[in-house]
Every structure is written in structure tokens, then in C-alpha cells.
N, C-alpha and C positions, 0 to 999 in steps of 0.2 A: 504493500500500500504506500501511496505517496505520503511523505511526512506532512503532518498538519491537516490531513484530510479527515473529516469526521466520518467514521465508518458506520454505515447502517446495513445490518444484515436483513435478508428477506423476511425472516420470521421474528424479528425483534418485536416484543410486545404481545406475542402469542403465548398463551399458557396451555399446557397439555397436562392432563392428569392421566396416569397410566396404571391400570391394575394388571401388571405384567409379570411374566416369568419365562424362563427358558430363553428362546432365541427370537422367534418371529416378531412379537410385539416390541421387545427391547431393541432389536435392530431397526425397526421402523422409527421408534421414538428417538433413538440416538441420532438418526439422520435429521430429524426435526430439530434436535438440539444443535447439531452442527450448523444449522442455518439461523440460529439465534433464539429459537423457542425456549421458553422456560418449561422444563419437563420435571414434574413432581412424580416420582416413582413410589407407588404405595407398596410397602413390603410388610411381611409378617413380623410382629415383634420378636426379637431375639435372633431368629435364624435368617430372616429375609428371603429373598428370591432363592429358590432351591438351586439355581444355576451357580450360585456362589460356591457350592460344595462339589461341583463336577470334578474338579482336580485342584492341584496346588502348584501348577507349573510356573506361575508368574510371581515369584517371591512369596509363595504361600497363598496366592489368589488364583481363582479359576480362569483359565484361558478364555473360555466363552464369555465370562462375565466382564473382564476388563475390556474386551473387544466391543461389547454392545452397550456399555453403560456409562461411558464418560459424559461429562457435562450435565449430569442430572442431579436433582436433589432427592435424597432418600427420606421418606416419611413413613414411620411404622404405625400401622393401624390394624387392629383386630376387627375386621369387618363383620364379625359375628356379634360384636358388642354394640349396643345402640348408641353409646356415646361416641364411639369411633365413627359410626355411620353419620352421626350428626356433624362431625368434623368434615367428613367427605362431602356432604351436601353443602356445607358452607363454602368449601373450596370450589365446588361446581358452579356456584353463583357467578363467579368471575372467570370461569374457565372457557376456553375456546374449543377444546377438543378433549374427548374422553376416549381412551384406547383400552381395550381389554382382550386378553386371550386366556381367560379362566376356563375351567371345565365347561363343557356344553351346558347351557342353560343357567349356569351359576349366577351370572350378572343379572339376568332377568329376574331370577328368584329374589334377588336383593333389591329389586326395584330400580335397577340401573339400565334398563333397556331404553332405546330411543323413544319408544311409545310412552313409557312412563315419565321420561325426563323432558321431552320436547314441549309439553304444555306450559311448563314454567321456565324452560331454558330454550327459547325458540331459536337462538343463534348457535346452540351447541352442536358440534359435529361429533357423532358417536361412531366409532370404528370398532366393529367386532371381528376378531380374527379367530378362526376355528379350523378344524381339520377338513370338514365337509360342507360347511355352510349352515345357515339357520333353519333350513327345511330339507325335505327329501328323506329317503329311507335310511341314510347314513348319518343323519343329523346328530344323534346321540353317541355315535361310535367314537371311542378314544382314538387319538391320532398322534403318532410320533413321526419324526422325520423319516426314518427308515421305512415305516409302514406306508407313508404317502409316496415315497420313491417307488415302492412296490406297486401300489394301486395305480399310480400314474404311468406305469410302464417303463420307467427309467431303468429299473434293474434288468428288464428283458432285453435291452439293447446295449447294456454296459457290462464289460467283463471279457472273458475269453469264450471261444466256442464251447468249451467244456463246462464253464461255471459262470453264472451271472455275478455281478458285483455291485454294491452300492457305490455312489459317489463318495469320495473321501471327505467331503464337507457337507454341511447340513443344507442341502440344496432346496428342499421343500420349505424349510423355515425361512431361508434367505429369500426365496421367490415370494412367499407370502408377505414377508416384511417389506420387500420392495414395492409390491402392489398396494399394500396398506399405506405406505409413505406417499406414493404418487396419487392415490385416491384422496388422501387427506389434503395434499396440495391443491388438487382439483376442487375439492369441496370448499377450501378457503377462498379460491378464486370465485367460485359460484356464489358464495355467501356475500362477497364484495359487490356482486351485481343484484342479488335478490334480497339480502338481509336475513336469509333463512339458513338454519343449520341443515345437516344431512345425516342420513343413516348409511353407513358403509358396512357391507357384509363381505369379508374377504375369506375365501376358502383356500387352504393349502393345496388341496387337490386341483382346484381350478387354476391356481397360480402356476403350479408345476406343469399342469396340463397345457397351458399356453406355451411354455418353454419346450414342450414335446411336439410342436407343430410340424417340424420337418419329418421326424419318423412317422408321425400319424399320416401325413399325406403320402409319404413314400409307400406306406402300406394301404393306400386308398382302395376301397371296394374289395377287400380281401387279399390284396397282393401281399407277397412275402415281405416281412419287415426287414430293416437293415440288420445284417448279421453282426453278432458280437465279435469284434476284431481287436480286443485289448486296446492298445494305444494307437493302432493303425486306423486309417480311414476305412470305412466299411466298403466303399465302392471306387475309390481312387488309389492308384498305386504307381510309383512309390510315394507314400504319404504316411509318415509315422516315424518310429524310433529305429535307429541303426547304430550298431556298436562300432566304436573306433578302436584302433589298436592299443591304446593306453587304458582301456577299460571304461572310458567315458561313453556317453550316449548322445547322439545328435538327432534331433527331430528335423525332418525335412519334408517339403511338400511340393509336388508338381501339379500344375493346374491345367496344362494344355500341351499340345504336340510340339510347339516351338520350344517350350521349356524342356521337354523330354530330349530333343535333339541337342540342346545346349548342355544338358546334364551328361549325356553320353560322351560328348566331345571334351567338355571343359573340366568335368569332375572325374568321370571314369576313365578318360583318356582313350576311348574307343568309339569313334564317330560311326563306324559301321554297325554298331549295336543298335543304333536308332532305327534302322530299317530291317532288323532281324524279324523274321516272320512270326516269332513268338511274342514280340513286344511292340510292334509298330503302331498299335492303338491302345488307348487306356483299357478297353474291354479285354484285349489280349493280355496286357500286363497284369490285369486283375486276375485273369484266368491262370496265368503262369507265375503267380506270386513266389512260390518256393524257389523256382529256378532263378528268377531275377534277384531275389533276396540274397541268394548264394553268390551271385556275381558281384553285387554291390559290396557285400561283406568281404569278399576276397580283395577288393581294392582298399576299402576302409581299414582293413586289418593292418595294412602297411603304414597307416597314418595316425598321428595323434588327433585328439578331439579338435584342438586348435587348427591343425592343418586341414581337416575336413571342413571346418567352418570357413576357413580362408578360401578354399576352392569354391565352396558354394556361394560365398559372398562375391567372389571375383566375377562369377557369371550370373549373379543376381537371382540365384535360386533361394526361395524362402527357407529359412532354417532357424532353429533355436536350440539352445542347450537345455537338457532336461535337468533343471535345478532341483535340489532338495530344499528344505526350509532354510538351511544355513546359507545357501546360494541366494535365496530371495532376500534374506536379511541384508546381505552384502551386495545386492544387485547394483552394478555401476550406474544404470539408468535412473533408478530410484534415488541414488545418492546425488547424481549430477543435477537432477531436477528438484533436489531438496524436499523430497516427499516425506521424510521422517521428521516428526516433531516429538517433543517431550510433554507428557501429561503427568499430573500428580495422581497418586493413589494412596490408600491407607498404608501400603507397604513401601512408599517412596516413589520417586519418579520412574516412569517407564516410557519406552519409545512407543509411538503410535503413528500409523500412516495417515496422512491427510486424506480426506475424502476425495474421490475422483472428480476431476474437473476444476480448473482454475478460473476464477472470475476476477477481473481487474477492478471491480467495485467494492469487494469486501473480502476479508479473510474468514475462514471457517472458525467456529468456536471450538476450542480444544481445551476444555476445562477438566477438572479432576474426576476420577472414578470415586463415587461416594462409599463411605462405610455404612453399614446397616443403621438406619435411623439417624444418620449424622445431622440432618436438617430438621428433625422433628420439633424440637423446642423453638427454633427460629420461626418455623412456619406457623406453629400454634400461637406464638406471641404476636405475629403479624396479623392473625385472625382476631386478635383482641383478648386472648386468654392470658390471665396473669399467672405468676409462678405457682400460686396455690391451686389454680384450676388445672394446670399442667401436671402438678404432682398428684392431684386427685385422679386424673386419667391414668397416670402411671401405676398408682396403687390399685386401680380397678383392672389393670392389665389390658386396658383398651388401646394403649400405645406401646 
């Protein structure tokens, strides 16, 4: 940002109340906080969001939690206690958005549905995130990321021919969190025109189903689905991982016949191979994968990873190194673009990636990851409760 310029973020002044746990809702609301929203995270007294206990990999804190919960305020409320519910309703009077991903039907049973709230909170945007949506035969079915990856068909096209595999990250949760985030942004824009709040019903199944568009259409009207081909492309070859002589792995991808000819001449050193009857079209290369793979590996075995990459770069064949997590932490492109920043946490400062996308008008908010209940007293005092009233709530175990 230019020195002396007053920075305004897109969601400055927006207040979000979130009854959230695990990944989908916290990922959504963290992105709202990135843009300047005040996010008040409601947690259970004592233990907080159960994702806090998933692991202890970040100086005693859970990896999922520190990723999805920076820049938030933590307020502990036992929502089964009437005094705690009174505090929540007081907060909702001035809130812009309510997000929840509690068990199916739980928020509605507590009187926190859009239908129950909108008569007295006409500008409130209510976003419900669930596995399958608020109606239909699967409405009450429990949903976890792996189960939705399975229901949405992702497992059926991921893995090896012998065995399906889940994606290594929480793809269904991330998809749902992304669509909740964009739907809330859309609802805020709409409210700016109409003055009215909205009800948003985000389903993990539908979110991941959208991301499955290519394989669904590939299998249109009963056609065979894309085969499971590990890290290789299902229908283009060569496109995937190839071993170098030093034990490294290079990912490369050819998209057309011009690139195939350049690859044969400039990388494999065999221009005649381009017109070989087994390989001169993608369909034939796909059909004769094993033979072509052996030929490629016979050349790459004599080269280091860096030498393979240099040959590919020289002739402008798309390629990438297969990084592990240490490689991503140290990635020179992320370093050069200054994408790593530092955020505070209860266990001290930790590095965090800036959100994708640079905007020349503002910087992202990158504030601390909160401890359980860290902001409870400050929030309650701001609502007008004095020290005695806060102590009474604590003694009643409402907070």
C-alpha cells in the first residue's frame, strides 16, 4: 500500500456471527475476515471448536485450526443455557451475517433459522452449511469430508486402476466453504440494492458436485467415466509424473501434436519418434502408454531432475517439480512474491500464506488465531454487561 493512504477493506464494518466447527464454515468465515469483516466465533466453553484437538502439529495447535481461524474473535457460549442464548440474540441485533454448520436441524431447533430470525432481523443474511442441504431424503444424514468425496464420485475417478483414493485435502469442506463465502458476498451485494437479508443453503454434496463437472459430462448418457490413472492424465499422454535419474520426479504435460514433435526432438533427442506408428497421435500414445513410458524413462534415467526440467523449459514444454510440503514451504515463487506473512497465535507467531489475489487498494487482514474464549469478556462488556453480570454467567456455566 502507498504510504499515507487510508486503507479501506471491502468488508470493513460487516459483523459475522458464526456457530462453526471443523472446516467448511471456519474456512468461509476466515475469508470474510481476510476482507475486513468482524467475525465472532461462538465456541463451546472450555474445549471450543473440536477442530482445535485434531492434532498438535503447529507448536501444540491443530493444523486445520490455525489455517481456518485467524483474524477472529472467540466467544464461549453454552447455547443450551438460556442466558447464553440471550447473549447470542443480543449480538444478532447488530449482526450482518449468521453462519452455521451445526448438526442437521440443530440451529432451527434453537430458533436460529432464517424463518425464525428474519421477522425481527430483516437485513440479516443467514448461511446454513450442511452435508446434503435442508431438504430431500439425505437431509438428516451425517456428512464428513471423506463421505461426501465418496457420494460425489470423486473417489471413483481418483487413485490407481486397482484402488480408489480420497483427495489428500478436505476437498468437500473446502468446496462448501468457498461457495458459502461467495454466496455471502453475493447476498451482501443484493442487500445493498434491496435492503433485505437472504437465506443461503449450501450443501457439501452440491459444492463438490459442481467441481465434478468434467467427469460427469465425460460420462454423459452412460458413457464410460474417466479411468483412475494415479497422477497421470486419464486421456492425454504423456501427461503426468516421470522419474529422473537422481530419484526426483518431474511432472510434464503435452497438449497437442506440435508439442509432441518438439518433445521428441528437443527432450528425447529422437525426432523420428514423433512419426512412429505407435505414437503419432494422442489416441495412439494413450493406447501404447507402457511402451512410451519405457522410452521416456530410458532417457530421463541418464539425467538429473534439474537437467530434465532444463530440457523441457528450453523447448517450452509445460512441467513442474513434484514438491513435498517442505518444497512448498520453501517455494522460490512464493518467496519472491512475498506471499508468506506472520500471524500471532496462542503459541506464538506462525507463518501464514496471504490469500490468493493481490489488490492494489487494500491489504488483507492477517490478525491472530484466537485462544478459546479469548474475547468473551470484551464482547460481553461491549454489550453492556458489567463485571458482576459476566461473573454470574461464568458461575452459571453459560460462558
